[in-house]
N, C-alpha and C positions, 0 to 999 in steps of 0.2 A: 504493500500500500504506500503510495508516494507521500512524502512529508508535506504538511500544509505550507502554503506559500507564506513568505514573510510579509508583514504589513507594509503598505506603501510608505515611502519616506515622509516623515512629518507626523505619522500616526503613532500613538503610544500603544504598546501591547495591552491586550485586554484578557483578564483571567476569569474563568468561571470557577467559583468555590462552591462545593456541594457537600453538606454534612453527610457522613456515612451512616446509613440507617442503623447498622448494628451497634454504633457507638452513641446513639442519641440518649441513652440512659446514663451516660458517664456524668459524674458529679460536676465536672468542669462546665457543663452547659448551664448550670444554675447561675453562672456569672455572665451569661450572654443575653442581650436583649433580642437577638434574632437567632432562630434555629433552622432557617431554610436556606436555599441557594442564594447566591449573590454574584455579581460581577464587579470586578475592580480594575480600574485603569491604573497600571503600574508598569515599571520598566522590567520587573522580574517577579517570580513567584513569591520570593521572600518578602518583598515590599508589599505585594498584594495582600499577603496574610497579615502583615503588620498594620496596614491601613484598616482592614476589616476588624482586627482585634481591638484597635484603638477606638473605632467608631461604635462597635457593638458591646463594649464593656459596660456591664450594669453596675453602676456605682452604689446602688441600693441593695445589691445581692447580700445574702447572709454570709458573714465573714467566718473564716475558719477559727478554731480555738486560739490560734496565734494572732488573730486580729487582721488577717489578710483576706483579700478578695480571691475567689477561685482563679486558677490559671486559665488563660483564654484557650478554648478549644480550637480557635481558628489558626493557631500556630502548630497544631499537631496533625501530621499527615495520617495518623491512624484514626483521626476523628473527622477530618475534612479533606476531601480530594481537591486537586487543583488542575485545571486544564487550560491551555492557551486557546482563546477564542479568536478566530480570524474573520476579517471582512465585514465588521459591523460599524455603523456610523458612530457607535458609542466610543470608538477609539479616538475620536476627535475631542472628547471631553478632557478636562484638566487631569493631570497626574493626581492620583489619590481619590478620584471620584468612585463612590460605591453605589451600585444600583441593586434593587431588589425587584422581584416580580410584581407587576401591577396587580395581578390576581394571585394571591398566595396558593391557590389550588391549581394554577396553570403555570408551572415553572418554564414551560416552553413558549409562553406568550411574550407580551411586551414587558419591558423593564422600565422602572422609573428611578430617577435619582433619589437616593435616600439621604445622602450627605457626603461630606468630604473627609476622608481619614487624614490623620496628621501624624508625623513623626514627633512625638511629644517627649520632651525632657522635663524633669521635675523642677528645674530652675535654670538660671543663666549659667553658662559654662564657657570658660575661655581656655584655649590651649595655645600657648605661645610657640611651642616647638613640637608640633604633632608628629614630625618625622624623626624625632630623636627621643623616643619614649624608652625609658629604662624600666625594666620590670624585674623585681626581686621576689623570691619566694619568702613567705612569712616564716618566722621561727616556729619550730614544732612545739606544740603545747600538749600537755597530758589530756587524754580523753576525759570528757565530763562525766566520770563515773559516779559523781555525787548526785546527779540528776535522776529523778524517777522516770519511768517509762512515758507518762503523759508529757512531761517537760521535754524529753528527748524527741518525741514525735513532733511536738510543736516547733522545736528547734530545726528539725529536718524540713518541716513544711516552710518555715521562714526562709531557710537557705535556698530551697527550691524556688521560692518566689523571688528572692534576691537574684538568682540566676536568670529567671525569666525577664526581670526588669533590666538586668545587665545586658542580656541578649538584645533587647530593643534599643537600649542606649548606645551600645557599641555599633549595632547595625546602622542607626541613624547618623552617628558621628562618622563612621567609615564611609557611608554613602556621601555625606557632605564633603569629606576630604578626598573622595575619589579613590578609596583604598579597598573597596569591596571585592575587587577581583584578585587581591593578593592571597596566596595560599595560607599565610599565617592568620589573616583575618577570618577566612573561611573556616579554618580549623578551630579557632577560638569560638566562633558562633556555633559550630556543630557540637563542640564540647559543652557549651552552655545549654544548648537545646536538649542534649541528652540528660544533663543534670536536672533539668526541670521535671523530667519524667522518672528519674531514678534509674535510667538505663546505663549500661557500661560506657565508660569514657572512650570515644572513638579514636582520639588522637593523643598518644603519650609523648609525641615529639614536637609539641607546640613551641617550647622554649629552646634556644633563644629566638626572639622574634626579630626578623629583618624586614625593614621597610625601606622605600626609596630614600636615598641620601642619609640613611641612619648612620650615625657616627661609629656604630659597632659593626657595620657591614664590611 
């Protein structure tokens, strides 16, 4: 079967995100305001998922025992499939535009603009020398054996949420700096993505990190 044609010059790629039916009972969906298909104008699948996750996050959702919102299901390939959609006028809409079916019972029909997703950081951030980042490993600390099981579970949940937020922050910063295509950045994002789900760490060779014009290169 031939590969779909690339969109015409000047058009942004369009991605169709569809919740996987077998995963709709996953607890992470409690933190999303939308549980149906959507389409997102974005340069790649990762950005499409980020835009959807940011737009559909339910700030009023029941928080976890650690006081955190549920992780977004839109970032998980096991819960939401993604496919490039070719040849639609929606490609002309601005980057980050999220569309949902006009009729929720007819996902194959017309779509309407629901909103515009954003790459959101929690506050102002300045990097003076983004191409000369030094990373050091923290000192080893004893395991928190003094904590009870509920506290340990809450700590794990908090750390997973921290990883999910770090994934979005690093992705947004790397995209702004034009560094998303570098292997070190991709490996860091994939490690964080795995950590949010408790999956095995896919890359043990992340450090040292080399970026363009890095003084350590």
